[in-house]
CHARMM internal coordinates of N, CA and C (Angstrom, degrees):
IC EDIT
DIST 1 N 1 CA 1.4438
DIST 1 CA 1 C 1.5318
ANGL 1 N 1 CA 1 C 111.03
DIST 1 C 2 N 1.3205
ANGL 1 CA 1 C 2 N 117.01
DIHE 1 N 1 CA 1 C 2 N -38.50
DIST 2 N 2 CA 1.4640
ANGL 1 C 2 N 2 CA 120.65
DIHE 1 CA 1 C 2 N 2 CA -179.87
DIST 2 CA 2 C 1.5280
ANGL 2 N 2 CA 2 C 110.82
DIHE 1 C 2 N 2 CA 2 C -64.61
DIST 2 C 3 N 1.3223
ANGL 2 CA 2 C 3 N 116.49
DIHE 2 N 2 CA 2 C 3 N -38.08
DIST 3 N 3 CA 1.4664
ANGL 2 C 3 N 3 CA 119.96
DIHE 2 CA 2 C 3 N 3 CA 179.18
DIST 3 CA 3 C 1.5265
ANGL 3 N 3 CA 3 C 110.01
DIHE 2 C 3 N 3 CA 3 C -65.32
DIST 3 C 4 N 1.3203
ANGL 3 CA 3 C 4 N 116.01
DIHE 3 N 3 CA 3 C 4 N -41.82
DIST 4 N 4 CA 1.4660
ANGL 3 C 4 N 4 CA 120.55
DIHE 3 CA 3 C 4 N 4 CA 179.07
DIST 4 CA 4 C 1.5265
ANGL 4 N 4 CA 4 C 110.37
DIHE 3 C 4 N 4 CA 4 C -60.79
DIST 4 C 5 N 1.3110
ANGL 4 CA 4 C 5 N 117.39
DIHE 4 N 4 CA 4 C 5 N -46.35
DIST 5 N 5 CA 1.4640
ANGL 4 C 5 N 5 CA 121.26
DIHE 4 CA 4 C 5 N 5 CA 179.74
DIST 5 CA 5 C 1.5223
ANGL 5 N 5 CA 5 C 111.47
DIHE 4 C 5 N 5 CA 5 C -63.69
DIST 5 C 6 N 1.3155
ANGL 5 CA 5 C 6 N 116.24
DIHE 5 N 5 CA 5 C 6 N -39.76
DIST 6 N 6 CA 1.4691
ANGL 5 C 6 N 6 CA 120.25
DIHE 5 CA 5 C 6 N 6 CA 179.33
DIST 6 CA 6 C 1.5270
ANGL 6 N 6 CA 6 C 110.75
DIHE 5 C 6 N 6 CA 6 C -65.79
DIST 6 C 7 N 1.3179
ANGL 6 CA 6 C 7 N 116.13
DIHE 6 N 6 CA 6 C 7 N -42.59
DIST 7 N 7 CA 1.4542
ANGL 6 C 7 N 7 CA 120.51
DIHE 6 CA 6 C 7 N 7 CA 178.76
DIST 7 CA 7 C 1.5243
ANGL 7 N 7 CA 7 C 111.00
DIHE 6 C 7 N 7 CA 7 C -63.60
DIST 7 C 8 N 1.3223
ANGL 7 CA 7 C 8 N 116.61
DIHE 7 N 7 CA 7 C 8 N -45.56
DIST 8 N 8 CA 1.4628
ANGL 7 C 8 N 8 CA 120.29
DIHE 7 CA 7 C 8 N 8 CA 179.29
DIST 8 CA 8 C 1.5229
ANGL 8 N 8 CA 8 C 111.71
DIHE 7 C 8 N 8 CA 8 C -63.84
DIST 8 C 9 N 1.3216
ANGL 8 CA 8 C 9 N 117.06
DIHE 8 N 8 CA 8 C 9 N -36.25
DIST 9 N 9 CA 1.4625
ANGL 8 C 9 N 9 CA 119.73
DIHE 8 CA 8 C 9 N 9 CA 179.44
DIST 9 CA 9 C 1.5263
ANGL 9 N 9 CA 9 C 111.31
DIHE 8 C 9 N 9 CA 9 C -67.04
DIST 9 C 10 N 1.3225
ANGL 9 CA 9 C 10 N 117.64
DIHE 9 N 9 CA 9 C 10 N -25.55
DIST 10 N 10 CA 1.4685
ANGL 9 C 10 N 10 CA 121.57
DIHE 9 CA 9 C 10 N 10 CA 176.88
DIST 10 CA 10 C 1.5221
ANGL 10 N 10 CA 10 C 111.45
DIHE 9 C 10 N 10 CA 10 C -86.13
DIST 10 C 11 N 1.3131
ANGL 10 CA 10 C 11 N 117.45
DIHE 10 N 10 CA 10 C 11 N -34.46
DIST 11 N 11 CA 1.4605
ANGL 10 C 11 N 11 CA 120.30
DIHE 10 CA 10 C 11 N 11 CA -175.27
DIST 11 CA 11 C 1.5290
ANGL 11 N 11 CA 11 C 113.05
DIHE 10 C 11 N 11 CA 11 C -73.58
DIST 11 C 12 N 1.3023
ANGL 11 CA 11 C 12 N 117.43
DIHE 11 N 11 CA 11 C 12 N -36.70
DIST 12 N 12 CA 1.4614
ANGL 11 C 12 N 12 CA 119.47
DIHE 11 CA 11 C 12 N 12 CA -177.76
DIST 12 CA 12 C 1.5360
ANGL 12 N 12 CA 12 C 111.88
DIHE 11 C 12 N 12 CA 12 C -60.53
DIST 12 C 13 N 1.3341
ANGL 12 CA 12 C 13 N 119.70
DIHE 12 N 12 CA 12 C 13 N -51.91
DIST 13 N 13 CA 1.4709
ANGL 12 C 13 N 13 CA 119.04
DIHE 12 CA 12 C 13 N 13 CA 177.63
DIST 13 CA 13 C 1.5305
ANGL 13 N 13 CA 13 C 112.26
DIHE 12 C 13 N 13 CA 13 C -62.45
DIST 13 C 14 N 1.3269
ANGL 13 CA 13 C 14 N 116.44
DIHE 13 N 13 CA 13 C 14 N -32.66
DIST 14 N 14 CA 1.4644
ANGL 13 C 14 N 14 CA 119.80
DIHE 13 CA 13 C 14 N 14 CA 178.66
DIST 14 CA 14 C 1.5181
ANGL 14 N 14 CA 14 C 110.45
DIHE 13 C 14 N 14 CA 14 C -65.64
DIST 14 C 15 N 1.3169
ANGL 14 CA 14 C 15 N 116.47
DIHE 14 N 14 CA 14 C 15 N -43.68
DIST 15 N 15 CA 1.4619
ANGL 14 C 15 N 15 CA 121.48
DIHE 14 CA 14 C 15 N 15 CA 178.09
DIST 15 CA 15 C 1.5271
ANGL 15 N 15 CA 15 C 110.65
DIHE 14 C 15 N 15 CA 15 C -60.94
DIST 15 C 16 N 1.3111
ANGL 15 CA 15 C 16 N 116.42
DIHE 15 N 15 CA 15 C 16 N -45.66
DIST 16 N 16 CA 1.4630
ANGL 15 C 16 N 16 CA 121.10
DIHE 15 CA 15 C 16 N 16 CA 178.93
DIST 16 CA 16 C 1.5264
ANGL 16 N 16 CA 16 C 109.52
DIHE 15 C 16 N 16 CA 16 C -62.45
DIST 16 C 17 N 1.3135
ANGL 16 CA 16 C 17 N 116.98
DIHE 16 N 16 CA 16 C 17 N -42.72
DIST 17 N 17 CA 1.4640
ANGL 16 C 17 N 17 CA 121.41
DIHE 16 CA 16 C 17 N 17 CA -179.55
DIST 17 CA 17 C 1.5191
ANGL 17 N 17 CA 17 C 111.62
DIHE 16 C 17 N 17 CA 17 C -62.88
DIST 17 C 18 N 1.3153
ANGL 17 CA 17 C 18 N 116.69
DIHE 17 N 17 CA 17 C 18 N -41.08
DIST 18 N 18 CA 1.4625
ANGL 17 C 18 N 18 CA 120.35
DIHE 17 CA 17 C 18 N 18 CA 179.79
DIST 18 CA 18 C 1.5266
ANGL 18 N 18 CA 18 C 110.38
DIHE 17 C 18 N 18 CA 18 C -64.84
DIST 18 C 19 N 1.3104
ANGL 18 CA 18 C 19 N 117.51
DIHE 18 N 18 CA 18 C 19 N -39.73
DIST 19 N 19 CA 1.4544
ANGL 18 C 19 N 19 CA 120.33
DIHE 18 CA 18 C 19 N 19 CA 177.95
DIST 19 CA 19 C 1.5310
ANGL 19 N 19 CA 19 C 110.65
DIHE 18 C 19 N 19 CA 19 C -66.16
DIST 19 C 20 N 1.3114
ANGL 19 CA 19 C 20 N 117.16
DIHE 19 N 19 CA 19 C 20 N -38.51
DIST 20 N 20 CA 1.4635
ANGL 19 C 20 N 20 CA 120.86
DIHE 19 CA 19 C 20 N 20 CA 178.53
DIST 20 CA 20 C 1.5307
ANGL 20 N 20 CA 20 C 110.44
DIHE 19 C 20 N 20 CA 20 C -67.27
DIST 20 C 21 N 1.3189
ANGL 20 CA 20 C 21 N 116.72
DIHE 20 N 20 CA 20 C 21 N -35.91
DIST 21 N 21 CA 1.4616
ANGL 20 C 21 N 21 CA 121.51
DIHE 20 CA 20 C 21 N 21 CA -177.18
DIST 21 CA 21 C 1.5202
ANGL 21 N 21 CA 21 C 111.60
DIHE 20 C 21 N 21 CA 21 C -64.73
DIST 21 C 22 N 1.3066
ANGL 21 CA 21 C 22 N 117.41
DIHE 21 N 21 CA 21 C 22 N -30.84
DIST 22 N 22 CA 1.4606
ANGL 21 C 22 N 22 CA 120.33
DIHE 21 CA 21 C 22 N 22 CA -179.59
DIST 22 CA 22 C 1.5210
ANGL 22 N 22 CA 22 C 111.72
DIHE 21 C 22 N 22 CA 22 C -61.42
DIST 22 C 23 N 1.3268
ANGL 22 CA 22 C 23 N 117.00
DIHE 22 N 22 CA 22 C 23 N -34.73
DIST 23 N 23 CA 1.4552
ANGL 22 C 23 N 23 CA 121.11
DIHE 22 CA 22 C 23 N 23 CA -174.32
DIST 23 CA 23 C 1.5263
ANGL 23 N 23 CA 23 C 113.80
DIHE 22 C 23 N 23 CA 23 C -109.77
DIST 23 C 24 N 1.3078
ANGL 23 CA 23 C 24 N 117.14
DIHE 23 N 23 CA 23 C 24 N -0.89
DIST 24 N 24 CA 1.4657
ANGL 23 C 24 N 24 CA 120.27
DIHE 23 CA 23 C 24 N 24 CA -173.28
DIST 24 CA 24 C 1.5229
ANGL 24 N 24 CA 24 C 111.97
DIHE 23 C 24 N 24 CA 24 C -81.50
DIST 24 C 25 N 1.3056
ANGL 24 CA 24 C 25 N 114.29
DIHE 24 N 24 CA 24 C 25 N 151.93
DIST 25 N 25 CA 1.4559
ANGL 24 C 25 N 25 CA 121.33
DIHE 24 CA 24 C 25 N 25 CA 172.37
DIST 25 CA 25 C 1.5327
ANGL 25 N 25 CA 25 C 107.06
DIHE 24 C 25 N 25 CA 25 C -70.45
DIST 25 C 26 N 1.3237
ANGL 25 CA 25 C 26 N 118.83
DIHE 25 N 25 CA 25 C 26 N 141.64
DIST 26 N 26 CA 1.4779
ANGL 25 C 26 N 26 CA 120.43
DIHE 25 CA 25 C 26 N 26 CA -176.91
DIST 26 CA 26 C 1.5276
ANGL 26 N 26 CA 26 C 114.63
DIHE 25 C 26 N 26 CA 26 C -51.88
DIST 26 C 27 N 1.3239
ANGL 26 CA 26 C 27 N 118.21
DIHE 26 N 26 CA 26 C 27 N -33.79
DIST 27 N 27 CA 1.4616
ANGL 26 C 27 N 27 CA 120.31
DIHE 26 CA 26 C 27 N 27 CA -179.29
DIST 27 CA 27 C 1.5242
ANGL 27 N 27 CA 27 C 112.16
DIHE 26 C 27 N 27 CA 27 C -70.09
DIST 27 C 28 N 1.3195
ANGL 27 CA 27 C 28 N 117.56
DIHE 27 N 27 CA 27 C 28 N -19.34
DIST 28 N 28 CA 1.4613
ANGL 27 C 28 N 28 CA 120.97
DIHE 27 CA 27 C 28 N 28 CA -178.40
DIST 28 CA 28 C 1.5288
ANGL 28 N 28 CA 28 C 112.18
DIHE 27 C 28 N 28 CA 28 C -95.80
DIST 28 C 29 N 1.3191
ANGL 28 CA 28 C 29 N 117.47
DIHE 28 N 28 CA 28 C 29 N 6.18
DIST 29 N 29 CA 1.4607
ANGL 28 C 29 N 29 CA 120.64
DIHE 28 CA 28 C 29 N 29 CA -177.71
DIST 29 CA 29 C 1.5245
ANGL 29 N 29 CA 29 C 113.39
DIHE 28 C 29 N 29 CA 29 C -82.48
DIST 29 C 30 N 1.3115
ANGL 29 CA 29 C 30 N 118.92
DIHE 29 N 29 CA 29 C 30 N -15.13
DIST 30 N 30 CA 1.4634
ANGL 29 C 30 N 30 CA 120.56
DIHE 29 CA 29 C 30 N 30 CA -176.80
DIST 30 CA 30 C 1.5305
ANGL 30 N 30 CA 30 C 112.82
DIHE 29 C 30 N 30 CA 30 C -56.00
DIST 30 C 31 N 1.3408
ANGL 30 CA 30 C 31 N 120.73
DIHE 30 N 30 CA 30 C 31 N -49.90
DIST 31 N 31 CA 1.4726
ANGL 30 C 31 N 31 CA 119.60
DIHE 30 CA 30 C 31 N 31 CA 179.04
DIST 31 CA 31 C 1.5311
ANGL 31 N 31 CA 31 C 112.39
DIHE 30 C 31 N 31 CA 31 C -62.55
DIST 31 C 32 N 1.3073
ANGL 31 CA 31 C 32 N 116.13
DIHE 31 N 31 CA 31 C 32 N -34.65
DIST 32 N 32 CA 1.4661
ANGL 31 C 32 N 32 CA 120.01
DIHE 31 CA 31 C 32 N 32 CA 179.55
DIST 32 CA 32 C 1.5225
ANGL 32 N 32 CA 32 C 109.66
DIHE 31 C 32 N 32 CA 32 C -67.22
DIST 32 C 33 N 1.3220
ANGL 32 CA 32 C 33 N 117.21
DIHE 32 N 32 CA 32 C 33 N -45.52
DIST 33 N 33 CA 1.4545
ANGL 32 C 33 N 33 CA 120.20
DIHE 32 CA 32 C 33 N 33 CA 178.53
DIST 33 CA 33 C 1.5218
ANGL 33 N 33 CA 33 C 111.45
DIHE 32 C 33 N 33 CA 33 C -64.04
DIST 33 C 34 N 1.3142
ANGL 33 CA 33 C 34 N 117.01
DIHE 33 N 33 CA 33 C 34 N -34.47
DIST 34 N 34 CA 1.4592
ANGL 33 C 34 N 34 CA 121.09
DIHE 33 CA 33 C 34 N 34 CA 177.49
DIST 34 CA 34 C 1.5389
ANGL 34 N 34 CA 34 C 110.30
DIHE 33 C 34 N 34 CA 34 C -63.48
DIST 34 C 35 N 1.3252
ANGL 34 CA 34 C 35 N 116.99
DIHE 34 N 34 CA 34 C 35 N -44.36
DIST 35 N 35 CA 1.4735
ANGL 34 C 35 N 35 CA 120.72
DIHE 34 CA 34 C 35 N 35 CA 178.05
DIST 35 CA 35 C 1.5254
ANGL 35 N 35 CA 35 C 111.60
DIHE 34 C 35 N 35 CA 35 C -61.91
DIST 35 C 36 N 1.3144
ANGL 35 CA 35 C 36 N 116.31
DIHE 35 N 35 CA 35 C 36 N -41.36
DIST 36 N 36 CA 1.4706
ANGL 35 C 36 N 36 CA 119.92
DIHE 35 CA 35 C 36 N 36 CA 179.58
DIST 36 CA 36 C 1.5312
ANGL 36 N 36 CA 36 C 110.70
DIHE 35 C 36 N 36 CA 36 C -65.68
DIST 36 C 37 N 1.3123
ANGL 36 CA 36 C 37 N 116.32
DIHE 36 N 36 CA 36 C 37 N -38.73
DIST 37 N 37 CA 1.4646
ANGL 36 C 37 N 37 CA 119.72
DIHE 36 CA 36 C 37 N 37 CA 178.06
DIST 37 CA 37 C 1.5217
ANGL 37 N 37 CA 37 C 111.24
DIHE 36 C 37 N 37 CA 37 C -65.10
DIST 37 C 38 N 1.3282
ANGL 37 CA 37 C 38 N 116.83
DIHE 37 N 37 CA 37 C 38 N -40.82
DIST 38 N 38 CA 1.4659
ANGL 37 C 38 N 38 CA 120.47
DIHE 37 CA 37 C 38 N 38 CA 177.49
DIST 38 CA 38 C 1.5147
ANGL 38 N 38 CA 38 C 111.17
DIHE 37 C 38 N 38 CA 38 C -63.17
DIST 38 C 39 N 1.3161
ANGL 38 CA 38 C 39 N 116.70
DIHE 38 N 38 CA 38 C 39 N -42.72
DIST 39 N 39 CA 1.4689
ANGL 38 C 39 N 39 CA 120.34
DIHE 38 CA 38 C 39 N 39 CA -179.11
DIST 39 CA 39 C 1.5284
ANGL 39 N 39 CA 39 C 110.16
DIHE 38 C 39 N 39 CA 39 C -65.25
DIST 39 C 40 N 1.3095
ANGL 39 CA 39 C 40 N 116.95
DIHE 39 N 39 CA 39 C 40 N -37.56
DIST 40 N 40 CA 1.4670
ANGL 39 C 40 N 40 CA 120.56
DIHE 39 CA 39 C 40 N 40 CA 179.74
DIST 40 CA 40 C 1.5227
ANGL 40 N 40 CA 40 C 110.78
DIHE 39 C 40 N 40 CA 40 C -65.83
DIST 40 C 41 N 1.3251
ANGL 40 CA 40 C 41 N 117.01
DIHE 40 N 40 CA 40 C 41 N -34.76
DIST 41 N 41 CA 1.4623
ANGL 40 C 41 N 41 CA 121.95
DIHE 40 CA 40 C 41 N 41 CA -176.11
DIST 41 CA 41 C 1.5268
ANGL 41 N 41 CA 41 C 112.80
DIHE 40 C 41 N 41 CA 41 C -71.85
DIST 41 C 42 N 1.3039
ANGL 41 CA 41 C 42 N 117.32
DIHE 41 N 41 CA 41 C 42 N -21.28
DIST 42 N 42 CA 1.4832
ANGL 41 C 42 N 42 CA 119.84
DIHE 41 CA 41 C 42 N 42 CA -176.46
DIST 42 CA 42 C 1.5066
ANGL 42 N 42 CA 42 C 112.89
DIHE 41 C 42 N 42 CA 42 C -82.77
END
COOR INIT
IC SEED 1 N 1 CA 1 C
IC BUILD
């Protein structure tokens, strides 16, 4: 159960970030890419 909660806690911000990236100006993508990199590392 703890693994499931941890995974979901990482996936939700990633999903939001991906949706934001579709419409974001390229200069504003740095924080989004940083979040995706953090999620990948976990």
